[in-house]
C-alpha positions in Angstrom: -30.3 111.5 -78.7 -27.9 112.4 -81.6 -24.6 114.2 -81.2 -22.9 116.5 -83.7 -19.5 117.3 -84.9 -18.6 120.5 -86.6 -15.6 121.4 -88.5 -14.3 118.0 -88.9 -11.7 117.6 -91.6 -13.2 117.5 -95.0 -12.2 114.0 -96.5 -10.1 113.4 -99.6 -11.8 111.3 -102.4 -11.0 107.6 -102.6 -9.2 108.2 -105.5 -6.7 110.0 -103.7 -6.9 108.0 -100.6 -6.2 104.5 -101.9 -4.5 103.3 -104.9 -4.1 99.8 -106.4 -0.6 98.4 -106.9 -0.2 94.8 -108.0 -4.0 94.2 -107.5 -3.8 95.4 -103.6 -5.4 98.3 -102.1 -2.5 100.7 -100.7 -2.8 103.5 -98.7 -1.3 106.8 -100.1 0.4 109.8 -98.2 -3.0 111.6 -98.7 -4.4 108.6 -96.3 -1.9 109.2 -93.7 -2.4 113.0 -94.1 -5.9 112.8 -93.4 -5.4 110.6 -90.5 -3.2 113.1 -89.2 -5.9 115.9 -89.7 -8.2 113.8 -87.9 -6.5 113.3 -85.0 -5.4 117.0 -84.8 -9.1 117.6 -85.0 -9.7 115.3 -81.9 -7.0 116.7 -79.8 -8.4 120.3 -80.3 -11.9 118.9 -79.4 -10.7 116.7 -76.6 -13.5 117.6 -74.0 -16.4 117.3 -76.4 -15.0 114.3 -77.8 -14.4 112.5 -74.4 -18.1 113.1 -73.5 -19.3 111.5 -76.9 -17.0 108.7 -76.2 -18.5 108.0 -73.0 -21.9 108.3 -74.4 -21.2 105.7 -76.9 -19.6 103.4 -74.7 -22.8 103.7 -72.3 -24.9 103.2 -75.2 -23.1 100.1 -76.3 -23.2 98.6 -72.7 -26.9 99.2 -72.4 -27.4 97.4 -75.7 -25.5 94.5 -74.9 -27.1 94.2 -71.7 -30.5 94.4 -73.4 -29.1 92.0 -76.0 -29.6 94.5 -78.9 -27.2 95.3 -81.5 -25.2 98.3 -81.1 -25.7 100.4 -84.4 -25.3 103.8 -85.5 -26.6 106.2 -88.2 -24.1 108.5 -89.4 -25.2 111.7 -91.5 -22.4 113.3 -93.1 -22.8 117.1 -94.5 -19.9 118.0 -96.8 -19.3 121.6 -97.0 -18.0 122.7 -100.1 -17.5 126.4 -101.2 -20.4 126.8 -104.0 -18.3 127.1 -107.1 -17.2 123.5 -106.3 -20.6 122.4 -106.6 -22.3 124.9 -109.1 -21.2 126.7 -112.1 -22.1 130.3 -112.8 -25.2 128.9 -114.7 -26.3 126.7 -111.5 -25.2 123.5 -113.4 -23.9 120.7 -111.1 -20.2 120.5 -111.0 -18.3 117.1 -111.2 -17.9 116.7 -107.5 -18.8 113.0 -105.9 -19.6 113.4 -102.3 -19.9 109.6 -101.6 -16.7 108.9 -103.0 -15.2 110.7 -100.0 -17.2 108.3 -97.3 -14.6 105.8 -97.1 -11.9 108.2 -95.9 -14.4 110.1 -93.6 -15.6 106.8 -91.9 -12.2 105.6 -91.3 -11.2 108.9 -89.6 -14.4 109.1 -87.6 -13.9 105.3 -86.4 -10.3 106.3 -85.5 -11.2 109.6 -83.5 -14.1 107.6 -81.6 -12.0 104.6 -81.0 -14.8 102.7 -82.1 -15.1 99.9 -84.9 -16.9 101.3 -88.1 -18.7 97.8 -88.3 -21.2 99.7 -86.0 -22.2 102.3 -88.6 -25.2 100.7 -90.2 -26.6 103.8 -92.1 -24.4 106.5 -93.8 -26.2 109.4 -95.3 -24.1 111.9 -97.4 -25.3 115.4 -98.5 -23.2 117.7 -100.3 -23.8 121.5 -98.7 -22.6 125.1 -99.6 -20.0 126.7 -97.6 -19.6 130.4 -97.3 -15.9 130.2 -98.9 -13.2 127.7 -99.3 -11.7 128.5 -95.9 -14.7 127.4 -94.2 -15.1 123.9 -95.9 -15.3 121.2 -93.6 -17.6 118.1 -92.7 -20.3 118.3 -90.4 -21.5 114.7 -88.7 -24.5 113.7 -86.9 -24.3 110.4 -84.9 -27.7 108.9 -83.6 -28.0 105.3 -82.3 -30.6 103.2 -84.4 -31.8 99.4 -84.5 -30.5 97.6 -87.7 -33.7 97.1 -90.0 -34.6 94.0 -91.8 -35.2 93.8 -95.6 -39.0 93.1 -94.8 -39.2 96.4 -93.0 -37.9 98.5 -95.9 -40.2 96.7 -98.1 -43.1 97.7 -96.1 -41.9 101.1 -95.9 -41.8 101.3 -99.6 -45.3 99.8 -100.1 -46.7 102.4 -97.8 -45.2 105.1 -99.9 -46.2 106.4 -103.6 -43.3 104.8 -105.8 -42.4 103.4 -108.9 -41.8 99.6 -108.5 -39.1 98.0 -110.4 -38.5 94.4 -110.5 
């Protein structure tokens, strides 16, 4: 059974979120501000979030009892106003969605009180929002079983594809 979050704060790009100083990654003010936005969202959605946290704790306990790994698939839908994604001639704009996943996973991990080491699969899709004011992140969380390389190769072999080395 998956759960969904709507109107989660739109994450900043990793370029704004972290910077390199003397060879070390340092959190920026944007990092702190985004964390605050995530906590504000959590306080505004406390009831639903409590239910989801309880569901995740129960799922984790069941997996531990059954000696199965606790793994989650996170699907992220970044809703941007259309002009940020496409030009008037319907050409793609320079907006890297995957560049925002680090900040989002950190924020999600914080509001769920769960280590992001349990996020085994992350899907990211840019979608069109009606306006700048409705830009947000929509998130789907579902339990999953970690897969092996061999399972992926079998899946690849069962589907039409162009095989690389």
